[in-house]
N, C-alpha and C positions, 0 to 999 in steps of 0.2 A: 250848277250841280254836276254836270258832266266833267268839267275841269277838275272839280274837287275829287271826284271818283278816280279820275286818271292819276292824280297826284297820290292818292292813297294806294293805288295799285303799284305805283312805282316804288313806294316805300316797302312793300312786301318782299321778303327774301325770295330770290329766284330758286325754284326747284328744278334741277337739271335731270332729264331722263334721256340718256344717250348710250348707245351700245350696251343696252341691258343693265345700265347703272343708274341709280337714283341717288342724288345728293344735292346739297346746297354748296354755294361757293365757299361759305365759311368752313365747310368740312375739308375741302381740298387745301384751303389756306392753313388750317390747323395741322393737317398731316404733313404738308411740305415744310412748315415751320419747325415742327418737332424733328423731322428727319434731317433738316439742315443743322440743327443744334447737336445732334448725336454723332457718335463715331462707332466703330466696330466693337468697342468694348463697353458701350453704354448698357446699363443693366435694365432688365425687365422692370424692376421696381421703380427706376427713375421714370420710365414711360408711364407706369401706372399712376405715379404721384402727380403727373401733369394734368390728370383728370379729376383730382380732388375738388369737390364742390360742384361738379357737373350734376344737373338734376337727374334723379331716378325717374325714368318713364318706361313703362312696360309696352310690349307689342310694337316697337318701333320698326320692326321688319315687315309688319303686316300692312303695307300701304298700297300695294299694287295688285291688280287682278291676276296678272301673270307674273311669275317669279322674276324678280330683278335683284341685282346685287345692290342692296341698300347700304349706304354709308351715312351714319348719323353720329357725329362726335359731340353734338350739342345736348343730346339726351341719351342716357345709357341705362341698360338693365344689367344684371349680373353676367349674362352670357355675352352681350355685345361689348361690355367692358373687357372681358377676357379675350375675345376675338380681336378687338381693336388694338389692345396693348401687345398681344402676341404677334400680330401682323407687323406692328411697328418695330418690335424687338428683332424679328426675323429680318426685316428690311435693313435695319442698321447693322446687324451682325454680318450680313452679306454685302454691305456697302452699296445698297440700292437706295436711291434718293428721290426718285420721281413719283408723281401721283400714279402713273400707270403701274409702276413697280408695286406700289401699295395695293392697288386694286387687284392685281394678279395674285398677290400673297393672301389677301383677305378671301378671295374666291377659293383659293386652294384650301384654306382653313375651314371655310363654312360648309363646303359641299363634299359629298362622297367622292373620294379620289380626285377632288378638286374640279369636278365637272358639274356645271350648273345646267340643269335642263328644266325641271319643274319643281314644284313645292316638295315633292318626295325626294329630290336629290339633296335637299338640305339635311344636315345631320341634327335631328331634333332632340334625341336623347344623348346626354353627355357621355355615357358609357360607349355609345356608338362612335362619338367624336374621338374619344381616346383611342379606341381600337383602330379606327381609320387613319388617324394621324400618326399613330405608332407604326402602322404598316407602311406608311409613306416616309418613315424615318424622320419625322418632323419633331416629335416629342417622345419621351420615354416615361412610362409609368413606374414610379418607385414602389416596390412591394417588399423590400427587405431592408434591414434585418428584422428578425423576430426575437425579442421585442424591438421596436414598438408595433410592428405590423402583425398583431396577434389575431385579428379577426378576418373572416372571409365573407365577402358579399356575393350572394348568388342573385344575379340580375333577374327580375321578373317584371316586365313592363307590358302594359296594355292601355295606359291611360288615354292616349290620343285616339285609338280606334274605338274605345268605349265611350268617349266624350267628344265626338266629332263636331258637335255644334259649338263647342268652346273655341274652335279654331276657324278663323275667317275662311281660309282656303278650303278646308274640308267641308265646311257648311255650303260653300258655293260650288264645290266640285266633289260630290259624294263618290264619284268613280275612283278618287284617290285613296279612299279609306281602305280598300283591300290591299293596296300597295303598302300603306303604313302598317297594316296588320301583319303582313308578311315580314316586314323589317323587324317588327317587335318580336315575332316568333323566332327569327334568326338570332336576335340579341338575347332573348330569354334563355337562361341556363348558363350563360357565361359567368365566370367567377373572377374575382380580384381580391387581393389582400388589402386591408385598410387598417388604419390606426383607430381603435375605439376611443370615444371621447373621454373615457375615464383615464386613459394614458396621457392625456394632455394636462392633467392636473399639475404635474411638476415638469420643469424644464431639464430633463435628464440629458446626459451626454448623448445617449442613443437617439433621443428625439431631435436634438440639435444637429446631429450628423445626418439624420434621415430627411429632415425638412430644411430647405435652404430659403433664404430671402428671395422673393420673386417666383417661387414655385407656384404653379396653379393648384389651388385647393378645391376639391370637389367634395361637398358635404353629403355623405350617404344618409339615407332616410328609410323609415319603415312605412311610408305612405303607400297605400295600395296602388299598384300599377305604375309606380315611379321608381327611379333609381337614384337620382341626385336631386337634392332639394335646393342647393344654392352653390354659387361659385365665387371665388375671389383669389387674392394673392397672399402668400405668407409674408409676414413682417415680424422679425425678431426684435424685441425691445428688452430693456433691463428686467422687467417683471415677467417676461415670458413671450409666448407666441401670440401674435395678433393677426387680425384679418383686415386686408384692404379690399373693400367691396362696394358695389353699387347697391345701396341699402334702401329697401322699401320703407323701413322704419324711420331712418333719418331723412329719406326723400332726396338723397344725393350720394355721390361717391365719397366715402370716408375711410379713414383708418379707425377701426373700432377702438374706442378708449378702453374698453374692458378687455381682459385677456380672452383668447380664443376659448379656453376652457369655460370661463364665465359666460361667454356668448352662447356656447352650446347648451349650457344648463338651462337657458331660457327657452330652449326649443326641444321639447320632449321627443318629438318625432325624429330629431337628428341623432344619428347613431355613431358617427365618426367621420374620418376624412380619408379620401384618396389623394395621392400626391403625384402631380404630373410636372415634368421638367422639360423645358425646351432644349433640344439637342444643339450642341455647338460644334 
């Protein structure tokens, strides 16, 4: 019996926790393989498509009591897909090829000013992520021309501080809630122009010029206490704009078969899209 148990344990994937990083060997293999195939001109969309079919799994970052840089390429949600792909695209663009290069880039993206301390240093609201990464000159939010950027979002967030038991770290460490609340208050009131979903009905010249293949798409919403409902990447096809995303509905990473306009019509709380582009 003991021998069988030992054999079973040997078959389990090894989870590495070192230098404040949690990952499996398969993750480092995947990242290094993709970077070895890419060059400085490899598109963001190429990297995104390498993850098609990967299972959708929520809360993959909430695995440690203390904040760690979690790398999981085997299971993705909408945020970790965007982070993973963006980190790969940045590494390729800068001709960085090593695992440590990727870890450094991912850490820079995921945390405020790229510095990981505790749970509150992670950028939880995507409006905060946009502002922070734009200040670091990593991305640029596209907010013109008008049209199609005819609407203005006034950010009003408080969901995390008013629902702390929904978050493992806040439930375990209530002392972090006031810090999150302060971050929410600083973010609330900021404004950004976005494209209302009605403007996505037709593939106008202005829309095609405003949204490029591989742009990060942040779907705005009217849900109380939240700013962004979902994330993905823009994909242009013959019939119009589509979304490549880690889909809870499809339970995997997909390029939505329906147009983005059709997709948004199925989600009444979704109001439109903000558009973010990686700087080159």
